[in-house]
C-alpha positions in Angstrom: 23.6 92.5 12.7 24.7 90.0 15.1 21.1 89.8 16.4 19.7 89.2 12.9 22.4 86.5 12.2 21.2 84.8 15.4 17.6 85.0 14.4 18.4 83.5 11.0 20.3 80.8 12.6 17.4 79.9 14.8 15.1 79.8 11.8 17.4 77.4 9.9 17.5 75.2 12.9 13.9 75.1 13.2 13.6 74.3 9.5 16.2 71.6 9.8 14.2 70.1 12.9 11.0 70.3 10.9 12.5 68.5 8.0 14.2 65.8 10.2 10.7 65.3 11.9 9.0 65.0 8.6 11.5 62.6 7.3 11.2 60.5 10.5 7.4 60.5 10.3 7.7 59.5 6.6 10.1 56.5 7.5 7.6 55.6 10.2 4.6 55.7 7.9 6.5 53.7 5.1 7.4 51.1 7.9 3.8 50.9 9.2 2.5 50.8 5.8 4.9 48.0 4.9 3.9 46.0 8.1 0.2 46.6 7.3 0.6 45.5 3.7 2.6 42.4 4.7 -0.3 41.3 7.0 -3.1 42.5 4.7 -1.6 40.8 1.7 -2.2 37.5 3.3 -5.9 38.3 4.1 -7.4 38.4 0.7 -8.1 42.1 0.9 -5.2 43.6 -1.1 -5.5 44.1 -4.8 -3.2 42.0 -6.7 -2.5 39.7 -4.0 -6.0 38.3 -3.5 -8.7 35.8 -4.8 -12.3 36.4 -4.2 -15.3 34.2 -4.6 -17.2 34.8 -8.0 -20.0 32.3 -7.3 -20.7 29.1 -5.6 -23.1 26.3 -6.4 -25.9 25.7 -4.0 -24.9 23.7 -0.9 -26.1 19.9 -1.0 -25.8 16.8 1.0 -22.7 14.7 0.6 -22.2 12.8 -2.6 -22.0 8.8 -2.7 -18.6 7.5 -3.6 -19.5 6.5 -7.0 -20.5 8.7 -10.1 -18.4 11.8 -9.3 -16.7 13.7 -11.9 -16.1 17.3 -13.4 -15.3 18.7 -16.8 -15.0 22.0 -18.7 -16.5 22.1 -22.0 -15.9 25.7 -23.5 -17.5 27.9 -20.8 -19.8 25.2 -19.5 -18.7 23.7 -16.0 -20.1 20.2 -15.5 -20.3 18.4 -12.2 -21.4 14.6 -11.9 -22.6 12.8 -8.8 -24.7 9.8 -8.1 -28.0 11.3 -8.8 -27.6 13.9 -11.5 -25.1 15.6 -13.9 -25.4 19.3 -13.9 -24.0 22.1 -16.2 -23.3 25.7 -15.2 -22.0 28.9 -16.9 -18.5 28.9 -15.5 -18.3 32.8 -15.4 -21.6 33.6 -13.8 -22.8 30.2 -12.1 -26.1 30.2 -14.0 -27.4 26.5 -14.2 -27.7 25.7 -17.8 -29.1 22.2 -17.8 -29.4 18.9 -15.8 -29.3 15.3 -16.8 -31.1 12.8 -14.5 -30.7 9.1 -15.2 -34.1 7.6 -15.8 -36.2 5.7 -13.1 -34.3 4.7 -9.9 -30.8 4.6 -11.6 -27.7 6.0 -10.0 -24.7 7.3 -12.0 -22.1 4.5 -11.4 -19.1 6.1 -13.1 -18.2 8.6 -15.8 -15.4 8.9 -18.3 -12.5 10.9 -16.9 -12.0 12.9 -20.1 -14.7 14.7 -22.3 -13.6 14.3 -25.7 -15.0 17.1 -28.1 -17.3 18.1 -25.3 -18.9 14.8 -25.0 -18.6 12.5 -21.8 -19.7 8.9 -21.0 -22.1 8.4 -18.0 -22.5 4.7 -16.7 -25.7 4.4 -14.9 -28.1 1.5 -13.5 -30.5 0.5 -10.7 -28.2 -0.5 -7.7 -30.9 -1.6 -5.4 -30.4 -0.8 -1.6 -27.3 -1.0 0.8 -23.8 -0.5 -0.2 -23.6 -3.2 -2.5 -25.4 -3.5 -5.8 -28.6 -5.7 -5.4 -30.4 -4.5 -8.5 -29.5 -5.0 -12.3 -26.5 -3.0 -11.8 -24.6 -0.6 -13.9 -26.2 -1.8 -17.2 -26.3 1.3 -19.4 -23.8 3.6 -20.9 -25.0 7.1 -22.3 -23.1 9.8 -24.2 -23.8 13.2 -23.0 -23.3 16.5 -24.9 -21.8 18.6 -22.1 -22.9 22.0 -23.9 -26.6 21.3 -23.5 -26.9 18.1 -21.5 -28.7 16.1 -24.3 -28.2 12.3 -24.4 -26.7 11.7 -27.8 -27.2 7.9 -27.5 -27.1 5.0 -25.0 -26.2 1.3 -25.2 -26.5 -1.7 -22.8 -23.4 -3.3 -21.3 -23.0 -6.4 -19.3 -23.0 -5.3 -15.6 -20.6 -6.7 -13.0 -20.8 -6.9 -9.2 -17.5 -5.2 -9.1 -18.4 -2.3 -11.2 -18.6 0.2 -8.4 -15.1 -0.6 -7.1 -13.6 0.1 -10.6 -14.7 3.8 -10.6 -14.1 6.0 -13.7 -12.4 3.5 -15.8 -15.7 1.7 -16.8 -15.9 4.0 -19.9 -13.4 6.3 -21.7 -13.5 8.8 -24.5 -10.7 9.8 -26.9 -10.0 10.1 -30.7 -13.6 10.4 -31.4 -14.5 7.0 -29.8 -16.5 6.1 -26.7 -15.0 3.0 -25.3 -17.1 0.9 -22.9 -15.9 -1.9 -20.6 -18.4 -4.9 -20.7 -19.7 -6.5 -23.7 -23.3 -6.7 -25.0 -25.6 -8.4 -22.3 -26.0 -12.0 -23.2 -29.3 -13.3 -24.6 -31.2 -16.1 -23.0 -29.0 -19.0 -22.3 -25.9 -17.1 -23.1 -23.2 -15.9 -20.7 -22.7 -12.2 -20.6 -19.3 -10.9 -21.6 -18.5 -8.8 -18.7 -14.8 -8.4 -19.4 -14.9 -7.4 -23.0 -14.1 -4.0 -24.7 -16.2 -2.3 -27.3 -15.9 1.1 -29.1 -18.6 3.3 -30.4 -18.7 6.5 -32.6 -18.7 9.2 -29.7 -21.2 11.5 -31.5 -23.7 9.0 -33.2 -23.1 5.8 -31.1 -22.7 3.6 -34.1 -20.8 0.5 -33.1 -17.1 0.5 -34.4 -15.6 -2.6 -33.0 -15.5 -5.3 -30.3 -11.9 -6.3 -29.2 -10.7 -9.9 -29.3 -8.8 -10.4 -26.0 -6.0 -12.8 -25.3 -7.3 -16.4 -24.1 -8.0 -16.6 -20.4 -8.1 -12.7 -20.1 -10.7 -10.2 -19.3 -10.5 -6.4 -19.1 -11.0 -4.4 -15.8 -10.2 -0.8 -16.9 -10.1 1.1 -20.1 -8.7 4.3 -21.6 -8.7 6.0 -25.0 -6.5 8.2 -27.1 -6.5 9.2 -30.8 -3.3 6.9 -31.2 -4.6 3.7 -29.3 -7.2 2.3 -27.0 -5.9 0.8 -23.8 -7.2 -1.9 -21.3 -6.0 -3.4 -18.2 -6.2 -7.2 -18.5 -6.3 -9.8 -15.7 -5.1 -13.0 -17.2 -4.7 -16.6 -16.2 -2.7 -16.7 -12.9 -4.3 -13.4 -11.8 -1.5 -11.3 -13.2 -2.4 -7.9 -14.6 -1.4 -6.9 -18.1 -1.6 -3.7 -20.2 -3.0 -4.2 -23.8 -3.4 -1.7 -26.8 -5.8 -2.0 -29.5 -5.9 -0.1 -32.9 -8.6 2.7 -32.6 -9.8 2.2 -36.3 -10.7 -1.6 -36.1 -9.8 -2.9 -32.5 -7.1 -5.4 -33.6 -4.5 -6.0 -30.8 -1.2 -4.0 -31.1 0.6 -5.2 -28.2 0.2 -6.8 -24.8 2.6 -7.0 -21.7 2.7 -7.4 -17.9 2.4 -4.1 -16.0 5.5 -5.1 -14.2 7.7 -7.5 -15.9 10.1 -8.7 -13.1 7.7 -9.6 -10.2 4.2 -8.9 -11.8 1.2 -7.2 -10.4 -1.5 -9.2 -8.8 -5.1 -9.5 -10.0 -6.2 -7.9 -6.6 -4.3 -4.7 -6.9 -6.0 -1.5 -7.5 -5.2 -0.1 -11.0 -6.3 3.3 -12.2 -5.6 5.1 -15.7 -4.0 8.6 -15.1 -3.3 9.3 -18.8 -3.7 7.3 -22.2 -1.1 9.1 -24.2 1.4 8.1 -23.0 0.0 5.3 -20.8 0.4 6.2 -17.2 -1.2 4.2 -14.4 -1.3 4.3 -10.6 -1.1 0.9 -9.0 -1.9 0.1 -5.4 -0.8 -3.5 -4.3 -1.2 -4.7 -0.7 1.7 -6.5 1.2 5.1 -5.2 2.1 6.6 -6.1 -1.3 3.7 -4.8 -3.2 4.0 -2.3 -6.0 2.6 1.1 -5.0 3.2 3.9 -7.4 3.0 5.1 -11.0 3.8 3.3 -14.2 4.6 5.0 -17.5 4.9 3.2 -20.9 6.0 4.0 -24.4 3.8 4.0 -27.6 4.7 0.3 -28.1 4.2 -0.8 -24.5 7.7 -0.6 -23.5 8.0 0.4 -19.7 9.6 4.0 -19.5 9.3 5.0 -15.9 8.3 3.8 -12.3 7.8 6.2 -9.6 7.4 4.9 -6.1 5.2 6.7 -3.6 8.2 6.9 -1.2 11.4 8.5 -2.1 13.9 11.2 -1.0 11.2 13.8 -1.9 8.9 12.3 0.7 5.7 10.3 0.6 3.0 10.8 -1.9 -0.5 9.9 -0.5 -2.1 7.1 -2.4 -5.8 8.2 -1.5 -5.6 11.6 -2.5 -6.3 11.9 -6.4 -6.6 15.6 -6.4 -3.0 15.8 -5.3 -1.9 14.2 -8.5 -1.8 15.6 -12.2 -0.3 14.5 -15.5 0.4 16.7 -18.5 3.1 17.1 -21.2 5.0 14.1 -20.3 5.2 15.0 -16.5 3.6 13.8 -13.4 3.0 16.4 -10.7 2.3 15.1 -7.2 2.1 16.4 -3.7 4.6 14.7 -1.2 4.7 14.9 2.5 8.1 15.2 4.2 9.4 15.8 7.8 10.1 19.5 8.5 11.7 21.0 11.5 8.5 21.1 13.5 6.4 18.5 11.9 5.1 17.3 8.6 5.3 19.8 5.5 4.3 19.4 2.0 5.8 20.1 -1.5 4.8 19.8 -5.2 7.3 17.3 -7.0 7.5 17.0 -10.8 8.8 13.7 -12.6 9.7 13.1 -16.1 7.7 10.3 -17.4 10.2 9.5 -20.1 12.5 8.0 -17.4 11.1 8.5 -14.0 13.5 11.1 -12.9 12.7 14.0 -10.5 12.7 17.2 -12.3 12.0 19.7 -9.5 10.4 20.2 -6.2 8.7 23.3 -4.8 8.2 23.6 -0.9 5.0 25.5 -0.3 3.7 24.6 3.2 4.6 24.6 6.8 3.2 22.5 9.5 -0.3 24.1 9.7 -1.0 23.9 5.9 -2.0 21.1 3.5 -1.8 21.2 -0.3 -5.3 20.3 -1.0 -5.2 19.9 -4.9 -3.0 20.5 -8.0 -4.0 21.1 -11.7 -1.6 21.1 -14.6 -2.4 22.5 -17.9 0.0 24.0 -20.5 2.9 26.0 -18.9 1.4 26.2 -15.5 0.8 24.0 -12.4 -1.8 25.4 -10.0 -2.0 24.5 -6.4 -4.3 25.4 -3.6 -3.2 25.2 0.0 -5.6 25.2 3.1 -4.9 25.8 6.8 -6.4 25.7 10.1 -4.2 28.7 11.2 -3.6 30.9 8.2 -5.5 32.1 5.0 -5.9 29.6 2.1 -3.4 30.3 -0.6 -3.2 29.9 -4.5 0.1 29.2 -6.0 1.0 29.2 -9.6 4.2 27.4 -10.7 6.2 27.2 -13.9 5.6 23.6 -15.0 9.1 23.2 -16.5 11.2 24.7 -13.5 8.7 24.9 -10.4 9.5 28.7 -10.1 6.7 30.5 -8.6 4.9 32.8 -10.8 1.8 34.0 -8.8 1.0 33.7 -5.0 -2.4 35.0 -3.7 -4.5 34.8 -0.6 -8.2 33.6 -0.6 -10.5 36.1 1.0 -12.9 33.2 1.8 -12.2 29.8 3.2 -11.7 27.3 0.4 -11.8 24.2 2.4 -11.2 22.3 5.7 -7.7 21.0 6.5 -6.8 17.7 4.6 -8.9 16.2 2.0 -11.2 19.2 1.5 -10.8 19.3 -2.3 -11.6 16.6 -4.9 -10.8 18.2 -8.1 -9.2 21.6 -9.2 -9.9 23.2 -12.8 -9.0 26.5 -14.3 -10.6 28.6 -16.9 -9.2 32.0 -18.3 -8.1 33.3 -14.8 -10.8 31.5 -12.9 -10.0 28.7 -10.3 -12.6 26.1 -9.9 -12.6 24.1 -6.5 -14.7 20.8 -6.8 -16.0 18.9 -3.7 -18.0 15.8 -3.4 -16.6 14.3 -0.2 -18.3 16.7 2.2 -21.4 18.8 3.0 -21.5 22.1 1.5 -21.0 23.8 -1.9 -20.0 21.3 -4.5 -18.4 23.9 -6.7 -16.8 27.2 -5.8 -15.3 29.5 -8.6 -12.7 32.1 -7.5 -11.3 35.0 -9.3 -8.2 37.2 -9.1 -8.5 40.6 -7.4 
């Protein structure tokens, strides 16, 4: 009996050792699996943690500095550059159409927005060299982004400074196409290069021509259903913001961009939004204004957001790092971290200019290449020379992180690699026109 008890005890001991060994192996397996998952989740090869490339437009030579733009009209993704405007099926990448300006014309500028699926394209013969030596940007055409058809076109009084103004030469909003520059003068008449005219966006029927204050000319335009806006340079070279009734073009209000010190006529001004009016201002000199200005519906100043604050410094030359939506401005700010410069996304309230939240996304080796704001979400892409490129989706109200995924393929080079960012039903569109390579890359969640 004693021998049997000893053998039973030995068997129980072996079982306990086997069980202990199995548990230990299980723990090791779990730990190893966790380590593998931790590293693999940042590689773009783990489901629910990754982004894969759905398609890319064919590679092309770098674009010029003028004529660049991108829009989504339904499921048509459209990209403009100096030599053509091209539409693609955003889901599959099939080219649907291409609009090429006639003759030797370049696309000079395009409207930032496409109202009702229609965008305005300003084009003309620029001649040779970096400056316009030809007739200039003398034509505005309305393009249906669904099929690339030209709906109508009109002549405009071109200016030698048109290429420096960029996309604010024309605007769409509230069913209107708004054009900077009057009709070309007839023989013996001076051309009205600083006028503002409005057309029916679908038919091209003239609606009105705005009467500007004496001694003023318009340099930038924007449009919304509630009002048409123009930046004016008036006597003394101070810049003003003026609003016009979209129904008949009658003046509604006019006031200086900055009441206390004014903004010089030489400052660079660009519309970020028309309703409410938001502008970015870049003025030279140590005391110059460099930041963002927001106004109420009657032209009353609401907010001033400087490029430099306790949130860091907002780069003034990176448009893809700025977005405006739902009364908020979202911008990438660079700040000093423990081991170098880091970046964060900062949200501001355009009703008063106060900071709403900040989300720290990067380390020393990463750059927030672009942000996009739409509905409840802010989408950001980070690129890195050391780690995988990342997608972040943040709650627009709080900055809380909702999604974080790694790209399987490289999205771009470090710094300045993206020029725009769009989203469509879970797809993420990276737009590039400043470098060689693919002008469009569309990514999907995996």
